[in-house]
C-alpha positions in Angstrom: -14.5 46.9 -2.0 -17.1 44.2 -2.5 -17.2 41.9 -5.5 -20.8 40.7 -5.9 -21.6 37.6 -7.9 -25.3 38.2 -8.0 -25.6 40.4 -11.1 -29.4 40.8 -10.5 -28.5 43.3 -7.7 -26.6 45.6 -10.1 -26.3 48.6 -9.8 -26.8 48.4 -6.0 -23.9 49.6 -4.0 -23.5 48.2 -0.5 -23.4 51.1 2.0 -19.9 52.5 2.6 -18.3 50.4 -0.1 -17.5 50.3 -3.8 -19.5 47.3 -5.1 -18.1 45.7 -8.3 -20.1 43.2 -10.4 -17.4 41.2 -12.3 -18.3 40.0 -15.8 -16.5 36.7 -15.0 -18.4 33.6 -13.9 -18.1 33.2 -10.1 -14.9 31.6 -9.0 -13.9 32.3 -5.3 -10.2 32.7 -5.9 -10.6 34.6 -9.1 -12.9 37.1 -7.3 -10.5 37.4 -4.4 -7.6 38.1 -6.8 -9.7 40.6 -8.8 -10.4 42.5 -5.6 -6.8 42.3 -4.3 -5.5 43.6 -7.6 -7.9 46.5 -7.6 -6.6 47.8 -4.3 -3.3 49.5 -3.5 -3.3 49.3 0.3 -0.3 47.5 1.9 -2.7 45.1 3.6 -5.4 43.0 1.9 -8.4 41.4 3.7 -9.8 38.3 1.9 -13.3 37.7 3.4 -16.3 35.4 2.9 -19.8 36.8 2.6 -21.0 34.9 5.7 -19.1 36.8 8.4 -20.1 39.0 11.3 -17.3 41.6 12.0 -17.1 42.7 15.7 -16.1 46.3 16.5 -12.4 47.1 16.2 -11.5 43.7 14.5 -9.5 45.4 11.8 -7.8 47.8 14.1 -6.7 44.9 16.3 -5.2 43.2 13.2 -3.5 46.3 11.9 -1.9 47.0 15.3 -0.5 43.5 15.4 0.8 43.7 11.9 2.4 47.1 12.7 4.0 45.8 15.9 5.1 42.4 14.6 6.8 42.4 11.2 7.2 38.6 11.3 3.4 38.3 10.8 2.9 37.8 7.1 -0.8 36.9 7.4 -3.3 36.8 10.2 -6.6 35.2 11.0 -9.2 36.7 13.4 -10.8 34.8 16.3 -14.2 33.2 15.7 -15.9 32.9 19.2 -17.8 29.7 18.4 -15.0 27.8 16.6 -11.9 28.8 18.6 -13.7 28.4 21.9 -14.4 24.8 20.9 -10.8 24.4 20.1 -9.9 25.4 23.6 -8.4 28.8 22.7 -9.4 31.5 25.2 -10.6 34.8 23.8 -7.9 36.6 25.8 -5.0 34.5 24.5 -1.9 36.1 23.0 -1.5 35.9 19.2 -0.3 32.5 18.2 1.3 31.1 15.1 -1.3 28.9 13.4 -2.2 27.2 10.2 -4.7 24.6 9.3 -6.0 23.6 12.7 -7.0 27.2 13.6 -8.1 28.8 10.4 -11.8 29.4 10.2 -14.2 30.9 7.8 -11.9 32.5 5.3 -11.2 35.8 6.7 -7.5 36.3 6.2 -5.6 39.5 6.3 -2.3 39.5 4.4 0.4 41.9 3.7 0.2 42.8 0.0 3.9 42.3 -0.5 3.5 38.7 0.7 0.7 38.0 -1.8 3.0 39.5 -4.5 5.9 37.2 -3.4 3.9 33.9 -3.1 1.7 34.7 -6.0 -2.0 35.4 -5.9 -4.6 32.6 -5.2 -4.7 29.6 -7.5 -7.7 30.2 -9.8 -8.0 26.5 -10.6 -9.5 26.2 -7.1 -13.0 27.6 -7.5 -14.4 27.5 -4.0 -13.5 25.0 -1.2 -9.9 24.4 -0.3 -8.9 28.0 -1.1 -7.8 28.5 2.5 -5.9 25.2 2.7 -4.0 25.9 -0.6 -3.2 29.4 0.6 -1.9 28.2 3.9 0.2 25.4 2.4 1.7 28.0 0.1 2.5 30.3 3.0 4.0 27.5 5.1 6.1 26.2 2.2 7.5 29.6 1.6 8.2 30.1 5.4 5.8 32.9 5.9 4.0 33.0 9.2 0.3 33.1 9.8 -1.1 34.1 13.2 -4.4 33.8 15.0 -5.3 37.1 16.6 -7.8 36.4 19.5 -8.3 40.2 20.1 -9.7 40.5 16.5 -13.2 38.9 16.5 -15.0 37.8 13.3 -17.7 35.2 13.5 -18.2 32.7 10.7 -21.8 31.8 10.1 -20.8 28.6 8.3 -21.3 27.8 4.6 -24.2 30.1 4.1 -23.6 30.1 0.3 -23.7 26.3 0.1 -27.0 26.2 2.1 -28.6 28.3 -0.6 -27.8 26.3 -3.7 -28.7 22.9 -5.2 -26.9 19.8 -4.2 -25.4 19.3 -7.6 -23.9 22.8 -7.5 -22.7 22.1 -4.0 -20.9 19.1 -5.2 -19.2 21.1 -8.0 -18.0 23.7 -5.5 -16.7 21.2 -3.0 -15.8 17.9 -4.5 -14.0 19.1 -7.6 -11.8 21.6 -5.6 -11.0 18.7 -3.2 -9.7 16.5 -6.0 -7.7 19.4 -7.5 -6.3 20.3 -4.0 -5.3 16.7 -3.4 -3.6 16.5 -6.8 
């Protein structure tokens, strides 16, 4: 399921997906919540639009979730980012929060999302991941980094394509709200 904010593409359907064009103005968390609520699967993937998914990334995550019920939420391994952090690509899954989250590709059990509440829609773009992780941590749910699941984050591709005033609105205002 893809939620596309560029209404000029409508009625285009990305191959192998159902592409939805929400009437609501773009808000990262609102779009993530819309997509999560449309689905019924027991696992929800919340993903940016600037990611490269390596083969078997989802299978690796689903296998870990099946074998480890204590994993409420998981983050895949980004080869560029996590290598710089000194985490080898063949490492075992490790409990991780802020220091190891990258990109915004989080896979969460639906029941966990329903228990902690969906994403805060007052946060429109940046700090979505931090707010989510603080909520998880405060409710004692575990997030794990899964090195065998590879997803590369290209890095702020949306921000690079918009004006500096729009960038400021998407980054500074959410920062103030998050700090509050």
